[in-house]
Structure formats: structure tokens, C-alpha cells
C-alpha positions in Angstrom: 0.2 -6.1 -1.5 0.7 -6.3 -5.2 -1.5 -7.1 -8.1 -0.7 -10.2 -9.9 1.2 -9.5 -13.1 2.1 -6.0 -12.4 5.7 -5.1 -12.7 7.1 -3.1 -9.8 8.3 -0.3 -11.9 8.9 2.0 -9.2 10.6 -0.5 -6.6 12.7 1.3 -4.0 10.9 4.7 -4.6 9.1 6.2 -1.5 6.4 8.8 -1.6 6.3 11.0 1.5 2.9 12.2 2.3 1.6 15.2 4.5 -1.7 13.7 6.3 -4.1 16.7 7.0 -5.5 18.5 3.7 -3.5 16.0 1.5 -4.9 12.5 2.5 -7.9 13.8 4.5 -9.9 17.0 4.6 -8.5 19.7 6.7 -10.3 19.9 9.9 -8.0 22.6 11.8 -6.4 20.5 14.6 -8.2 17.2 13.8 -8.4 15.1 17.2 -11.8 13.1 16.6 -11.4 10.1 14.3 -15.1 10.2 13.5 -14.1 13.5 11.4 -11.5 12.0 9.5 -12.9 11.9 5.9 -10.4 10.8 3.1 -10.4 12.9 -0.1 -12.2 10.4 -2.8 -9.1 9.9 -4.9 -6.9 8.7 -2.1 -7.4 4.9 -1.7 -7.2 4.3 -5.4 -4.1 6.6 -5.7 -2.2 5.1 -2.7 -3.1 1.6 -4.0 -1.6 2.4 -7.5 1.3 3.8 -5.9 1.9 0.8 -3.7 1.3 -1.7 -6.4 3.9 0.0 -8.5 6.3 -0.7 -5.8 6.5 2.6 -3.9 6.8 2.6 -0.3 4.4 5.0 1.5 5.0 7.1 4.5 3.1 9.7 6.3 5.0 12.9 7.7 2.9 15.0 9.8 3.4 18.1 12.0 0.8 17.7 14.8 1.5 21.0 16.9 -2.1 20.6 18.2 -0.3 18.2 21.0 2.4 20.6 21.8 -0.1 23.5 22.1 -2.5 21.4 24.5 -5.4 21.0 22.1 -5.3 17.3 22.1 -3.3 14.3 23.2 -0.8 12.2 21.5 -3.4 9.3 21.9 -6.0 11.3 20.3 -3.7 11.5 17.3 -3.1 7.9 17.4 -6.8 7.2 17.2 -7.0 9.3 14.2 -4.3 7.4 12.6 -5.7 4.3 13.3 -8.9 5.4 11.7 -6.9 6.5 8.7 -5.4 2.9 8.6 -9.0 1.3 8.9 -10.4 3.3 6.1 -7.5 2.3 3.6 -7.0 -1.4 4.8 -10.0 -2.7 2.6 -8.0 -1.3 -0.4 -4.7 -3.3 0.5 -2.9 0.1 1.5 -0.4 0.3 4.3 2.1 2.7 5.4 5.9 1.6 5.9 5.8 4.2 8.9 4.0 7.2 10.1 6.3 9.9 11.5 4.9 12.8 13.6 6.2 15.9 15.2 4.2 16.9 18.3 6.0 20.0 19.1 4.4 23.3 19.0 6.0 25.7 16.3 8.0 27.6 18.7 9.6 24.5 20.6 12.7 22.9 19.3 11.8 19.9 17.4 14.0 17.1 15.5 11.5 16.4 12.9 9.1 19.4 12.5 8.8 20.1 8.9 10.4 21.6 7.1 13.1 19.5 8.8 14.1 16.7 6.5 15.0 14.7 9.6 12.0 11.9 9.1 13.1 11.6 5.6 16.6 10.9 6.6 15.2 8.5 9.3 13.3 6.6 6.4 16.5 6.5 4.4 18.6 5.1 7.3 16.0 2.7 8.7 14.1 1.4 5.4 16.8 2.1 2.7 15.0 4.7 0.9 16.6 6.4 -2.0 15.8 10.2 -1.4 17.1 11.1 -5.0 14.2 8.9 -6.4 11.5 9.6 -3.9 8.6 12.4 -3.7 7.3 14.5 -1.0 3.6 15.4 -1.4 1.7 18.1 0.8 -0.4 21.2 0.8 1.9 23.6 2.5 5.4 25.4 1.8 6.9 23.4 4.8 6.0 20.1 3.1 7.5 21.2 -0.1 10.8 22.6 1.9 10.8 19.3 3.8 11.2 17.5 0.6 13.8 20.0 -1.0 15.8 19.9 2.2 16.2 16.1 2.0 17.0 16.1 -1.5 14.1 14.4 -2.9 13.6 14.1 -6.8 10.3 16.3 -6.6 8.2 18.0 -4.0 4.5 18.1 -5.2 1.9 20.6 -4.0 -1.6 19.3 -4.0 -4.4 22.0 -4.4 -6.6 20.4 -1.4 -6.3 21.6 2.2 -4.2 24.7 2.2 -2.7 24.0 -1.2 -4.6 26.3 -3.3 -4.1 29.2 -0.8 -0.4 28.5 -0.7 0.0 28.6 -4.4 -1.9 32.0 -4.5 0.2 33.3 -1.5 3.7 32.2 -2.5 3.9 31.8 -6.3 7.6 32.1 -6.1 8.4 29.3 -3.9 5.7 27.0 -5.2 7.4 27.5 -8.6 10.1 25.0 -7.9 7.4 22.4 -7.1 5.0 20.3 -9.3 1.4 21.5 -8.6 -1.6 19.0 -9.0 -5.2 19.2 -8.1 -5.1 16.3 -5.6 -3.4 13.1 -4.5 -4.8 11.2 -7.5 -3.2 13.5 -9.9 0.0 13.2 -7.9 -0.2 9.7 -8.3 -0.5 9.8 -12.0 2.4 12.2 -12.1 4.7 10.0 -10.2 3.7 6.8 -12.2 3.9 8.6 -15.5 7.7 9.4 -14.7 10.2 6.6 -15.5 12.1 5.8 -12.4 15.5 7.4 -12.3 18.2 4.8 -12.0 
């Protein structure tokens, strides 16, 4: 959904978003949809990105499934709640990718693996060189770098501030912002690369 008269300045650009700690408040293995709370800037930020022509994707590690803390259906219920909260703002995701495996289990897509971003490239024609990865952990940043995105962005929400403190050397390669609203400002303030 686009606003009439708005030029799609970022058509063909994808924004890959971590879920927990980036879009919604970190709950430590969130499995109850009633506990999902969006950060205040999320609806307007995603709406602005989408109106500018960005495709939005969620890329989330859900090791709580592999660890036996909750079921895949629990995760889908949480995701449906996320979609319900964003729907009044006209926001939709092209795809929600999730890795259910525990950290020690083999996984095709668990971040920092770039596989889901490659899937988006192949399935939806995403130009990764013009796209962005946004998250609150090193694995999110590395996922973007491993896929060859234009920029990986660390938000200070969730584990972001702690990540910045704990691993400043790695974080130096990323752009660091306060929250998803500031990430959207950064993305929309850059001229789309050809």
C-alpha cells in the first residue's frame, strides 16, 4: 500500500528485520502472543519504508522451538499478533523467515547464515547490494554482511546496547541507531544506489 503522490524512491530495496528486540520488546523466548509489545516507533517506521518502495522481511532465529520451550504453532500465533498490530498501518511483510533449530543443531537458515536473504533474492528478486539488515545482535549484523547487503544496522533496543558495549570492534562495521525509527530515517535518507 503506497500513499498517493509518493514516489517509490527505494523500489527494489529490501529491509530485513530481526523480530525480538528489534520490532517488539525482548521477552526471552516469547511464545504468548498477548505478551508481544511493539516498540513505539515500529508502525510508522515500517509504514514509511514500505511507502518508499522497500520490501519488508522478517528474519528470526527461534531456537526456543528446537530447545522445546514452545511449539512452532506458538511462534506462528505470535507472528499473527505482530501482523494484526501492523495491519491498521497498512504494513505487511513479503515473507517471514524463521530458523527453529537450537544453536547446536545443524540449520540452513539460522543467523548468521545468510541463506534466508539468498532465498529472498531468488524468490522475490531482491537486490542484496541495495538492501539492509536490521537487528540487535552480532548474528544479525553478520547475517547481512554474509549476504552482501549494503549496510547492517544495529538498533540499541533489545540486546543492542549490550551488544555495542560488549563487542565494539565488530559493531564498528555497522551503523548504530537508537531504534527502528532511527533505522528507517537512516535508510530513507540515503540515495538508493543504482
